[in-house]
N, C-alpha and C positions, 0 to 999 in steps of 0.2 A: 599258909604254906604246908606242903605236904612232905613227910618225912625229913625232917630237919638235918639228920645225918647225911642226906644225900648232898645237901648244901655245903656241909662240912668236907664232904668228898671232894666237891666241885673246887672249893677254896683251897684245899691240900694239893688238889692238881694243878692248879694255877701258881702255887708255891715253888713248882719245878721252874726254874730259870730259862724257860724255852727260848728267849731271845738271845740270852747269853749263849746257850748251847748251840744255837744255829750260827752265830758268828764264830764261836769256837771251831765249829765243823768247817765252816768257810776257810778259816783261817789254816787249820791244819791240813786240810786235804783239797783245798781250792774248789770244792764241789756245793751245790745248793741243795744237796740232801737234808742239811739241818732246817732249812726253811720250810721244807715239804713238810718236815715232822712239826715244825711250829705251826704251820698252817692248819695242819690235821688236828694236832692236840687243842689248839686255842678254839677251833669252830666245832669239835665235839664236846668240849667243856662249856661253851656256850650254849649249844644245842640243849644238852643234859640239864643245865642250870635252868633254861627257860621252861622245858618240858617238866620239869619237876616244881615250878614255882619259885625258884632261888634266883632271881635275876639280881639281887643285891649281893648275893655270894658272886656272881660272875663280876659286877662292878669291882667289889673289893677285890675279886681275884686278879683283875689286870692290874690295879694299883699294887698289889704285893708283888706281882711277877714282875713288874718294871723296876720296883726296889731292889728285889732279890737279884735280878740281872745287872743292874748297876753296881751292886755291892760286889758280885763276882767280877765283872769287868774291872773294877779297880783293884782287884786283886791281881789281876792279868797283865797290867800294866808294866810290870817288872819284866816280863817275857819279850816286851818290845813288839806287840802287835798292834800299839795305837797308831803307827803310820800305814799300817796294812789297809786300813779303811778311807785313805785320802780321797776327797778333801775332809770328809768327817772324822771325827774322833770316835771312838767305840761308844761312847757314852751318847753322842748325838745321834749315831747310828742306832742305838738302842731305842731311843725316843722316836725317831722316824719309824722304825719298823714296828714299835709297840702301836703307834698310832696308825699305822696301815693295817694292822692285824685287827683293828676295830671294825673294819669294812666286812671281812667274811664272818666275824663274830655277829654282826648286825644281820647279815643275811641268814646265818643259822637261827638266831632269834625268831627272825620273821617267819621262816620254815616251820619252826617248833609251834608258833602261833597259829600259823594255817592248819598244821595237823591236828592241833587241839579243836579249832572250830570246825574242822571236818568230822571229828570223833563227837562233838557234841551234836552237831547236826545227825549223824546217824543214830544216835540215841534217841533225838526227838522223833524220829519217824519210826 
């Protein structure tokens, strides 16, 4: 593992409840801007995590992000946003979006691996 503190920064980045914030943005403004920020945030964190050899922090970060988002969504139920995401509840949508966000993260990880292989190949020649 290179520079362990980068792994901690990645984990701290995942501690931001991205999915909850995306749903909140959708609920308040009826726009998809929150989902775009979610996509960018998760992709960048996954790329950086893999680039610096901290894939374990990326996995742990996804789990932390899910539970932090669930916690905040539970706090929001008092404001009546649960019916907004019909037919799913907010918690079900958080799970669905969290699972879907694994796809761009996997792509970012594969890109980071590819770039590392290219860098190694250049060093060999």
